[in-house]
TIMI-737027 format. One line per 10 residues: number of its first residue (from 0); for each residue x negated, y, z negated of N, C-alpha, C, O. Coordinates in nm, 4 decimals, decimal comma. Example, Ala and Ser with C-alpha at 12.3 -4.5 7.8 and 13.67 -1.06 7.14 Angstrom:
! residues 2
0) -1,3190/-0,5690/-0,7800/-1,2300/-0,4500/-0,7800/-1,3200/-0,3300/-0,7800/-1,4236/-0,3319/-0,8465  -1,2850/-0,2250/-0,7080/-1,3670/-0,1060/-0,7140/-1,2900/0,0030/-0,7870/-1,3409/0,1138/-0,8039
//
This chain:
! residues 96
0) -0,0904/-1,0920/-5,2249/-0,2062/-1,1229/-5,3056/-0,2611/-1,2578/-5,2629/-0,1861/-1,3535/-5,2435  -0,3895/-1,2643/-5,2489/-0,4584/-1,3882/-5,2147/-0,4357/-1,4923/-5,3228/-0,4235/-1,4588/-5,4406  -0,4299/-1,6187/-5,2825/-0,4152/-1,7250/-5,3827/-0,5492/-1,7648/-5,4417/-0,5519/-1,8431/-5,5366  -0,6587/-1,7152/-5,3907/-0,7913/-1,7442/-5,4454/-0,8536/-1,8694/-5,3884/-0,7870/-1,9539/-5,3286  -0,9813/-1,8781/-5,4086/-1,0571/-1,9909/-5,3546/-1,0421/-2,1159/-5,4413/-1,0197/-2,1076/-5,5621  -1,0547/-2,2299/-5,3777/-1,0518/-2,3575/-5,4485/-1,1919/-2,3871/-5,5026/-1,2918/-2,3475/-5,4425  -1,1985/-2,4559/-5,6147/-1,3277/-2,4968/-5,6703/-1,3808/-2,6174/-5,5937/-1,3027/-2,6927/-5,5354  -1,5126/-2,6366/-5,5932/-1,5668/-2,7578/-5,5311/-1,5317/-2,8795/-5,6156/-1,5022/-2,8685/-5,7346  -1,5356/-2,9941/-5,5518/-1,5123/-3,1184/-5,6236/-1,6431/-3,1751/-5,6757/-1,7498/-3,1166/-5,6576  -1,6327/-3,2899/-5,7407/-1,7499/-3,3584/-5,7932/-1,7436/-3,5029/-5,7474/-1,6473/-3,5742/-5,7757
10) -1,8475/-3,5455/-5,6761/-1,8538/-3,6837/-5,6284/-1,8687/-3,7757/-5,7492/-1,9641/-3,7626/-5,8260  -1,7759/-3,8675/-5,7661/-1,7758/-3,9558/-5,8829/-1,8905/-4,0567/-5,8821/-1,9185/-4,1186/-5,9847  -1,9561/-4,0737/-5,7696/-2,0686/-4,1678/-5,7617/-2,2023/-4,0960/-5,7816/-2,2865/-4,1418/-5,8589  -2,2216/-3,9843/-5,7124/-2,3509/-3,9143/-5,7178/-2,3535/-3,7979/-5,8170/-2,4606/-3,7457/-5,8481  -2,2373/-3,7573/-5,8665/-2,2232/-3,6408/-5,9557/-2,2688/-3,5108/-5,8899/-2,3071/-3,4168/-5,9595  -2,2651/-3,5044/-5,7572/-2,3003/-3,3828/-5,6838/-2,1737/-3,3044/-5,6531/-2,0662/-3,3619/-5,6363  -2,1878/-3,1704/-5,6459/-2,0759/-3,0886/-5,6003/-2,0474/-3,1217/-5,4547/-2,1398/-3,1352/-5,3745  -1,9201/-3,1346/-5,4205/-1,8802/-3,1614/-5,2822/-1,7651/-3,0691/-5,2460/-1,6917/-3,0222/-5,3330  -1,7503/-3,0436/-5,1168/-1,6433/-2,9564/-5,0696/-1,5999/-3,0015/-4,9308/-1,6333/-3,1116/-4,8872  -1,5269/-2,9176/-4,8632/-1,4753/-2,9563/-4,7318/-1,5889/-2,9841/-4,6329/-1,5746/-3,0682/-4,5441
20) -1,7006/-2,9143/-4,6477/-1,8162/-2,9391/-4,5607/-1,8672/-3,0812/-4,5821/-1,9081/-3,1478/-4,4869  -1,8650/-3,1274/-4,7061/-1,9048/-3,2661/-4,7348/-1,8179/-3,3631/-4,6561/-1,8663/-3,4643/-4,6055  -1,6890/-3,3313/-4,6462/-1,5978/-3,4148/-4,5679/-1,6357/-3,4175/-4,4213/-1,6318/-3,5227/-4,3575  -1,6724/-3,3018/-4,3674/-1,7153/-3,2967/-4,2275/-1,8413/-3,3805/-4,2071/-1,8562/-3,4483/-4,1055  -1,9317/-3,3751/-4,3048/-2,0598/-3,4441/-4,2914/-2,0463/-3,5960/-4,2949/-2,1269/-3,6658/-4,2333  -1,9469/-3,6486/-4,3650/-1,9310/-3,7947/-4,3729/-1,8285/-3,8482/-4,2739/-1,8043/-3,9688/-4,2695  -1,7686/-3,7615/-4,1954/-1,6622/-3,8046/-4,1038/-1,7069/-3,9136/-4,0076/-1,6273/-4,0010/-3,9730  -1,8303/-3,9106/-3,9643/-1,8795/-4,0096/-3,8691/-1,9342/-4,1362/-3,9331/-1,9781/-4,2275/-3,8632  -1,9317/-4,1419/-4,0640/-1,9853/-4,2587/-4,1339/-1,8972/-4,3815/-4,1115/-1,7759/-4,3703/-4,0938  -1,9593/-4,4962/-4,1124/-1,8835/-4,6209/-4,1013/-1,8352/-4,6691/-4,2379/-1,7575/-4,7643/-4,2455
30) -1,8794/-4,6054/-4,3445/-1,8413/-4,6425/-4,4807/-1,7042/-4,5822/-4,5132/-1,6948/-4,4674/-4,5568  -1,5994/-4,6600/-4,4916/-1,4623/-4,6121/-4,5113/-1,4344/-4,5762/-4,6573/-1,3618/-4,4808/-4,6850  -1,4919/-4,6523/-4,7504/-1,4705/-4,6226/-4,8924/-1,5297/-4,4871/-4,9301/-1,4683/-4,4108/-5,0047  -1,6493/-4,4571/-4,8785/-1,7122/-4,3286/-4,9064/-1,6298/-4,2150/-4,8463/-1,6091/-4,1125/-4,9111  -1,5826/-4,2328/-4,7227/-1,5019/-4,1280/-4,6594/-1,3755/-4,1009/-4,7402/-1,3370/-3,9854/-4,7589  -1,3114/-4,2064/-4,7878/-1,1893/-4,1891/-4,8671/-1,2211/-4,1184/-4,9986/-1,1478/-4,0288/-5,0404  -1,3311/-4,1589/-5,0642/-1,3704/-4,0970/-5,1910/-1,3972/-3,9476/-5,1725/-1,3481/-3,8655/-5,2499  -1,4742/-3,9129/-5,0710/-1,5068/-3,7719/-5,0465/-1,3799/-3,6936/-5,0135/-1,3617/-3,5817/-5,0613  -1,2928/-3,7518/-4,9326/-1,1677/-3,6841/-4,8973/-1,0816/-3,6577/-5,0203/-1,0178/-3,5529/-5,0302  -1,0797/-3,7509/-5,1125/-0,9961/-3,7364/-5,2325/-1,0589/-3,6463/-5,3385/-0,9871/-3,5861/-5,4184
40) -1,1911/-3,6362/-5,3404/-1,2587/-3,5630/-5,4475/-1,3138/-3,4267/-5,4061/-1,3513/-3,3474/-5,4925  -1,3196/-3,3977/-5,2770/-1,3877/-3,2767/-5,2297/-1,3139/-3,1472/-5,2611/-1,3781/-3,0452/-5,2860  -1,1838/-3,1483/-5,2605/-1,1062/-3,0257/-5,2802/-0,9999/-3,0477/-5,3875/-0,8817/-3,0608/-5,3557  -1,0406/-3,0516/-5,5133/-0,9435/-3,0753/-5,6199/-0,8609/-2,9495/-5,6475/-0,9044/-2,8380/-5,6184  -0,7468/-2,9678/-5,7012/-0,6670/-2,8526/-5,7408/-0,6017/-2,7829/-5,6236/-0,5646/-2,8453/-5,5242  -0,5885/-2,6534/-5,6372/-0,5172/-2,5747/-5,5374/-0,5980/-2,4500/-5,5043/-0,6920/-2,4147/-5,5755  -0,5606/-2,3844/-5,3963/-0,6279/-2,2627/-5,3537/-0,6613/-2,2688/-5,2065/-0,6404/-2,3700/-5,1396  -0,7130/-2,1590/-5,1582/-0,7496/-2,1532/-5,0171/-0,8963/-2,1906/-5,0018/-0,9619/-2,2320/-5,0974  -0,9441/-2,1758/-4,8850/-1,0806/-2,2128/-4,8490/-1,1824/-2,1575/-4,9486/-1,1727/-2,0423/-4,9909  -1,2783/-2,2392/-4,9848/-1,3793/-2,1968/-5,0820/-1,4944/-2,1204/-5,0173/-1,5755/-2,0607/-5,0881
50) -1,5030/-2,1210/-4,8869/-1,6096/-2,0501/-4,8177/-1,5642/-1,9122/-4,7748/-1,4460/-1,8791/-4,7839  -1,6571/-1,8329/-4,7287/-1,6230/-1,7001/-4,6787/-1,5893/-1,7129/-4,5307/-1,6584/-1,6594/-4,4440  -1,4813/-1,7854/-4,5048/-1,4364/-1,8074/-4,3687/-1,3186/-1,7145/-4,3413/-1,3011/-1,6158/-4,4128  -1,2398/-1,7426/-4,2429/-1,1362/-1,6508/-4,1970/-1,0454/-1,5995/-4,3077/-1,0283/-1,4785/-4,3221  -0,9866/-1,6898/-4,3863/-0,8896/-1,6461/-4,4872/-0,9534/-1,5524/-4,5896/-0,9018/-1,4434/-4,6142  -1,0637/-1,5935/-4,6486/-1,1264/-1,5103/-4,7508/-1,1869/-1,3838/-4,6918/-1,1900/-1,2801/-4,7580  -1,2345/-1,3910/-4,5696/-1,2852/-1,2710/-4,5032/-1,1733/-1,1697/-4,4854/-1,1924/-1,0507/-4,5105  -1,0568/-1,2160/-4,4425/-0,9429/-1,1250/-4,4248/-0,8983/-1,0662/-4,5585/-0,8655/-0,9477/-4,5652  -0,8964/-1,1460/-4,6641/-0,8575/-1,0942/-4,7951/-0,9551/-0,9862/-4,8417/-0,9132/-0,8850/-4,8977  -1,0832/-1,0068/-4,8193/-1,1826/-0,9064/-4,8556/-1,1617/-0,7797/-4,7737/-1,1713/-0,6689/-4,8264
60) -1,1335/-0,7959/-4,6464/-1,1058/-0,6823/-4,5583/-0,9852/-0,6034/-4,6091/-0,9886/-0,4804/-4,6126  -0,8781/-0,6739/-4,6487/-0,7590/-0,6068/-4,7031/-0,7946/-0,5290/-4,8294/-0,7462/-0,4177/-4,8503  -0,8798/-0,5883/-4,9137/-0,9212/-0,5196/-5,0355/-1,0017/-0,3945/-5,0056/-0,9803/-0,2903/-5,0677  -1,0937/-0,4039/-4,9113/-1,1766/-0,2888/-4,8749/-1,0913/-0,1776/-4,8139/-1,1183/-0,0595/-4,8360  -0,9894/-0,2144/-4,7380/-0,9004/-0,1142/-4,6788/-0,8057/-0,0517/-4,7801/-0,7424/0,0502/-4,7523  -0,7960/-0,1131/-4,8981/-0,7047/-0,0620/-4,9994/-0,5661/-0,1224/-4,9923/-0,4747/-0,0748/-5,0595  -0,5487/-0,2262/-4,9125/-0,4176/-0,2909/-4,9008/-0,3937/-0,3899/-5,0150/-0,2809/-0,4347/-5,0357  -0,4966/-0,4231/-5,0870/-0,4893/-0,5110/-5,2037/-0,6022/-0,4670/-5,2957/-0,7130/-0,4422/-5,2480  -0,5777/-0,4566/-5,4264/-0,6869/-0,4190/-5,5163/-0,8043/-0,5158/-5,5016/-0,7861/-0,6374/-5,5089  -0,9216/-0,4631/-5,4813/-1,0392/-0,5439/-5,4492/-1,0716/-0,6472/-5,5570/-1,1175/-0,7570/-5,5254
70) -1,0483/-0,6134/-5,6830/-1,0814/-0,7090/-5,7896/-0,9877/-0,8300/-5,7901/-1,0142/-0,9272/-5,8609  -0,8798/-0,8262/-5,7135/-0,7870/-0,9390/-5,7054/-0,8268/-1,0394/-5,5982/-0,7682/-1,1474/-5,5902  -0,9242/-1,0062/-5,5166/-0,9608/-1,0912/-5,4037/-1,0461/-1,2106/-5,4458/-1,0235/-1,3217/-5,3980  -1,1428/-1,1901/-5,5336/-1,2444/-1,2929/-5,5562/-1,2179/-1,3999/-5,6617/-1,2747/-1,5084/-5,6486  -1,1370/-1,3788/-5,7646/-1,1214/-1,4866/-5,8631/-1,0630/-1,6134/-5,8008/-0,9778/-1,6058/-5,7124  -1,1090/-1,7298/-5,8472/-1,0567/-1,8554/-5,7922/-0,9084/-1,8735/-5,8218/-0,8516/-1,8047/-5,9065  -0,8479/-1,9658/-5,7517/-0,7034/-1,9848/-5,7588/-0,6522/-2,0194/-5,8971/-0,5389/-1,9844/-5,9304  -0,7314/-2,0870/-5,9787/-0,6824/-2,1264/-6,1103/-0,7212/-2,0282/-6,2210/-0,7066/-2,0594/-6,3392  -0,7699/-1,9111/-6,1839/-0,8018/-1,8073/-6,2817/-0,6708/-1,7566/-6,3429/-0,5789/-1,7197/-6,2699  -0,6617/-1,7545/-6,4753/-0,5367/-1,7169/-6,5426/-0,4938/-1,5738/-6,5119/-0,3758/-1,5415/-6,5253
80) -0,5861/-1,4879/-6,4713/-0,5481/-1,3505/-6,4364/-0,4504/-1,3471/-6,3194/-0,3712/-1,2535/-6,3077  -0,4550/-1,4479/-6,2330/-0,3645/-1,4517/-6,1175/-0,2190/-1,4680/-6,1604/-0,1279/-1,4314/-6,0860  -0,1969/-1,5220/-6,2782/-0,0603/-1,5411/-6,3279/-0,0245/-1,4362/-6,4323/0,0871/-1,3843/-6,4320  -0,1170/-1,4048/-6,5205/-0,0876/-1,3185/-6,6344/-0,1055/-1,1694/-6,6066/-0,0272/-1,0885/-6,6564  -0,2040/-1,1320/-6,5303/-0,2389/-0,9910/-6,5145/-0,2076/-0,9358/-6,3756/-0,1481/-0,8288/-6,3636  -0,2465/-1,0067/-6,2722/-0,2389/-0,9523/-6,1369/-0,0974/-0,9220/-6,0877/-0,0791/-0,8184/-6,0238  0,0037/-1,0051/-6,1132/0,1370/-0,9707/-6,0611/0,1864/-0,8348/-6,1105/0,2416/-0,7573/-6,0325  0,1672/-0,8052/-6,2385/0,2100/-0,6755/-6,2930/0,1309/-0,5619/-6,2292/0,1875/-0,4590/-6,1922  0,0005/-0,5810/-6,2165/-0,0829/-0,4788/-6,1533/-0,0418/-0,4554/-6,0087/-0,0363/-0,3416/-5,9621  -0,0132/-0,5635/-5,9390/0,0205/-0,5528/-5,7975/0,1513/-0,4775/-5,7776/0,1629/-0,3975/-5,6848
90) 0,2498/-0,5020/-5,8636/0,3767/-0,4290/-5,8548/0,3506/-0,2804/-5,8745/0,4022/-0,1977/-5,7993  0,2709/-0,2461/-5,9747/0,2373/-0,1062/-5,9973/0,1617/-0,0459/-5,8804/0,1829/0,0703/-5,8460  0,0751/-0,1225/-5,8201/-0,0033/-0,0776/-5,7051/0,0871/-0,0502/-5,5851/0,0692/0,0488/-5,5142  0,1846/-0,1390/-5,5630/0,2737/-0,1250/-5,4482/0,3746/-0,0126/-5,4664/0,4178/0,0475/-5,3680  0,4132/0,0170/-5,5907/0,5110/0,1219/-5,6181/0,4517/0,2592/-5,5909/0,5228/0,3516/-5,5513  0,3211/0,2722/-5,6125/0,2552/0,4012/-5,5881/0,2708/0,4358/-5,4440/0,2232/0,5405/-5,4001
//
């Protein structure tokens, strides 16, 4: 089962949503404090990539093929269904 996508962060100075792309965009900046702030705030919590990149694309592919229930692919990593509902469903799915 996929661990789900991570939520975007919030820049404490600008109050804008930020993510790993924000980190790439400021990497060349000479402002070390800004780079550190973005690095620390861009990907809060836990989960896999928030974009539809390799990991999430593969999880969607597994769902479409029937190797994982499709509704388990998209909820973010901190969605309570990942702990309360999905493990039981997945066991039942695999036993079939």
